[in-house]
N, C-alpha and C positions, 0 to 999 in steps of 0.2 A: 620372475622379475617383470615389472610393468613394461609394456612395449616401448613407451616413449620416455617416461620420466625416470625409469631405472629404479623404482622402489623395490627393495628386496621382497622375496616371497613372504607373504603374511601367513603365520601359523594357522592351521585349520580352525582352531577354537576362536580365532579373532576375525576371520575373513568376513563372515556374515555381519558381525558387529561393526566392523570398519565400514562396510558398504551402507549399512543402515544409518550409521552416524553421519557419513558423508552426505547422504540424501537428506537427513534431518537438518544439517547445517546449511546445505544449499537451498533447500526448499522452505525452511522456516526461519532460521536465524538470519541469514544474509538479507532477506527482504526487510527485516526489522532493524538493520544496522543504523540507518539515519536516526531513528528514534532512540535506540540504545546509546548511540554516540552522544546525543544531546544531553543525556542524563535527566534528572528530575523525577517527578512523580509518575509521568507517563512511561518513562523508561523502566522504572521499577515495576510498574504494573505489567508491562510487556514481558519483562524478564521472568516474573512470577508465572505468567501464563506459559511461557516456553518451558519452564522447569516442571510445571504440572504435566505438560504434554510428554516431556522426556520420561517422567516417572511412569506415566500411563503406558508408554511404549517399551518399558523395560530397558531404557538406555541411561538410567540415572546412576551416578556414582560408580561407574564401571571399575576404576582402579582402586577404590577405597576398600579398607579391610572389611571382610564379610562379618567379622565379629562386631563391628560397629554399625552395620546396616548397609555397607557397600556391597559390591559384587565380586571383589577380590581378584580382578583380572591381573595376572602377573605382568611385570614390566615388559618382558619380551613380547607379549601379545598386545599390551596396551599401547606400546610405542606406535603401532600402525594406526590405532584408533586416535591417538593424540595428534598425529599428523593430519588426520581427516577433520577432527573437531577444531584444530587450531587454524584451519583455513580462515576462520573468522575470529577476531579477538574476543568475541562474546561467546564462542562455542563452549569453552570450558565451564563458564559460569552457568550457561543454559543447561548443560548436561551434568552438572554436579561434580565435576572433577577438579574444579578450581581450588578447593580447600585441601587437596591431597597432602601438600607439604606441611601445613599446619596440623592436620589430623595425625600424620605419622609422627611428627615431633611430639605432640601431646601423648600419643599412645606409647611411644618408646621412652620418653624422657620426663613426662609430666608426673606430678604426684597422683596417687589414686583418686584423691578428692577432685582435683582439677580435671582429670581425664573423665571421671564419671559425670562431672557437671557440664562439660562442654563438648566432648568428642562426638557423641552420637548426634547432638544438635547441629554440629557443623556438617556432619555427613548428610543429615536430613535437609540441610539448607535453611534451617530455622534461624541460624545466626551466621555471621561472617567474621573472618579473622584476617589480619594482615601482619606485616613484618616491618619493623622500623630499625634500621641499622645506621644509615649515613646521617651526617650532621652538616649544618651550613658551613662551619668553619673548620671542618676536619675532612681530609681526603677520604673518600669512600674506599680507596684501595689500601688504607692503613688503619685498620680497626684498633691498633694499639694506642692511637691518639684519641680514642673516644673520651669525651668529657662528660657525657651524661652520667650521673652518679646515683647509686642506690645505697641508702644508709639504713642499717638495721636498727629497729627500735626495741625497747625493753619488752614490749608485748609480743614480739615475734614478727611484727609487720615490717615492711620496707617502705621507705620514703624516697620516691624517685624524682629527680630534678634534671632537666636538660631540654634540649630542642633537637628534633629530628626532621629531616626533609626528604623529598622524593619517596614518600611512603604511599604505595599504591593502594587506592581504594579505602583509605582510612575514614573518609567522610561518611561512608555507609557501613563501616565495620562495627562490630560489637566488641571485638577483642583486638589488641595489638601486642605483639611480642616485641619487647624493647631490649636492645643491647645496652647494658650499662656497666659502669665500673663499680664493683663492690669492694675492691681492695686495691691498694697501691695507687700509683699516680701515672699518668701518661709519660713516657711510652712503655710502661712495664708490659711485658708479654703475658703476665699472669694477672688475675684479678678481674676479668670480665665475666659477667653473668647475664643470663636471659631471664626476663620477668614477663609474665603474661598479665596485661593490664586491661580491665574493662574500660571501654571508651566513655562510659557514662560516669566514671569516677570524678569526684570533685577535684578541681584544679587541673583537669585535663582539658586542653583547648586545641581545636583546629585553628591554626593561624591564618592560612591562606591556601588557595589552590595554586599549583605550579604547572601551567600549561607547557607541554612538551611539543615544540614546533606547532603551537596553536591548538593542540588537543589536550583535553582535561584528563583527570584521573590520578594525578600525583598531588600530594599535599604536604604541607609543613605543619608540624604539631609542636605544642609546648607542654611540658610537664613541670608544673610548679609545686613540687612537694607532694606529688600524688602518692597516696597511701594504698598499698596492696598487701594482701595476706601473705604470710610466709610460705604457704603451700603453693603459691603462684610462681615460685622459682622453678625454672625449667632446666632440668639437668642438675649437675653439681655446682655449687658455688665456685666461681672462678674458672669454670670449664666451658664457657659459652662457645669458644671457637671450635671445640670438638663437635658440639651439636650443630653449629653453623656450617662447618665443613661438610657434614653429612647432608644437611639440607641443601647447601649450595650445589653440590655435585648433581644431585637428582634434579633440583630446580633448573639448573642451566641446561641439562640434557632435555628436559621436558620443553623448555623454551626453544631449543634447537629444533625439536620435532615440529613444534607449532610454526616456527619460522619456515621450515621446509614446506609445510602445508600452505602457508601464505605465498611463498615463492612459486609453488606449483600453481596456485590460483592466478598469480600475475602472468605466469607463462601461458596458461590457457587463454587468458584475455588477449595476450599478444598474438598467439596463433590465430585466434578467431578474427582479430582485427586485420591481420595480414592477409587472410584468405577471403575475407568478405568485403573489405574496403577496396573500391575500384576507382582508378584514375582514368584519365582519357586514354592512356596507353595500356591499360590492363590493371590487374590487382597489385596491391602492395607486395604480395608474396613474390612477384617476379623481380623485384629490385634486389640487387646483390647486397646492398647495405642492410636491408631488412633481413635478408637471409643470414647475414653475419650476426645481427642481434639475436636471432633465433638460435644459431649455432652456439654462440658464446654463453647464452643463458642455459641451454641444454647441457653444455659442458660443465658449467658451474653446479647445476643440480646433480648431474651424474657423479661428479667427483666429491661433492659434499655429503651426499647420502651415506656412502659407506663409512665415512668418519663418524657421523652421528650414530649409526647403528652399531658401530664398534664400541662406542661409549655405552650404549644401551646394554650390549652383551656383557661387558665387564661389570657394570653395576648390577645387572641381574644375577651374575655369578658371584657377587659379593667380593669382587677384586678391586684393588686400587685402580682408579680411572682418572687420576689428575691429568696425565698427559692427554688421554683420549678426550676428556671433556674440554680441556683447553683448546685442542685442535678443532673440535666440533663447534665450539662456541664462536670462535673467530670465523671459521668457514661459513657457518650457517648465517651469521649476521651479515657478512659480506655478500653472500649469495642472494639473500632477500633484497638487500639494497640494489645490487647489480641487476637482478631480473626485473624488479619493479621499475628501475630507471629505464631499462631497455623497453619495457612495455609502454611506459609513458612516451618515449621517443617515437615508437611505432604508432601510437594513437595521435600524436601531435597535440594540438590545443585541447582536444577532448580528454587527454590523459591528465590534464591539470585541473579539470573542472569537477563538478559534483556528481557527474553521471556514471562514474565508475569508482571502484574501490581503490584505484591505483594511488591517489594521493595519500590515503591512509596506509597502504602497504609500504610505500616508499618511506613515509614518516617512521613507521615501525622499524624498518630496516636500518635507517640512519641512527635512530635512538638506540637500537640494539648494540651498536658498536661502542656505546658508552655505558649505558645502564647495565647493571648486573656484571660489572667488571669491564673496563675498556679493553680494546684490543691489546694495547700495550702491556697491560697487566698479565694477560694470558700468554702473550708471546714471551715475555720475560720469564714467567713462571715455568712454562714448558721447556724453554731453552736451558734454564738453570738445572732442571731435573735431568735433562738429557746429558748435559755436560758433567754433572756430578756423578752420574752412574758409572761404575767401573766397566760395565758392559751394557751396551744398549742396542737392541735389535730394532731397527726401524721398520721391519716388515712384520712385526708380531701382530 
């Protein structure tokens, strides 16, 4: 276990990779964050350069299936790498692990034609994909109210109409997986399906960007009768939530790992500030209130990490992990917000400005408590499962 942060022992097959990835993210990705955050042509060029460097150094697509051109690192080992690469929001994209959820979804549930057409290109980084589930007038926590509709045509195609928002990265994506109702009416629990839609399709439109606490990357889209081939149905008709549940459990766990990486980054910045910033009466580290910030942050990190790695272990073993993922998601989001906030406090005014990553880390932590399921959703879901179980061991 790491001496300070409490990271569980890394499996031997991943230790060197984790360290190399951590160095790549610190030395190459983090210095480029201001450009990457700004977006546009310059950001795209920098990202392509970083991706070429990652491929050259053998760090590309570590967790993606080897059958599709990835390196096939198992989840139990990749978890440690995910924490290291997630210390920067741009780490997963630079290292080619960002499309993992989309690739696994196509590989496991896509038609042979769709998988052959897109999967290897996603792994190679030649195209990008994203996922559109929530809608402006529909609570994201209640997919049964989805109003986007896909209607089958006589020629076997689907015509998709509706509006989605808070769709990450869709402005630069080539494909978007859309949750749509193919049968029944809201709030029917059956009849929801997933369709893979090329973003260059006629009648597909990016409506506007939706900055999150001032940062870009989320978008609203409109589908006005977009036509997509019948083979672009992902999974069985009406069984979208089965595929989505599989995707969400892994996706939330990966985000937890990345949030841990960012919380660790904020903690390191706080320690450095406390030990190097000197007042007339000595360093900040001598102040008891600063020491309390350090203690509380370390406590949050040490108590959250086991929850996240327990979720990893259950998913890696193919076991149900609803309770573990729910606990991890709430804990990791809170920890990132708490540690980033403490680090800002120790930095003073400097923590609010552009010279550190702390404003971005705090923003991510605060948004994490709403996006990908708000705290309240996970708290209620976990509590209901615990209370419904005839027997429940809290120590398992």
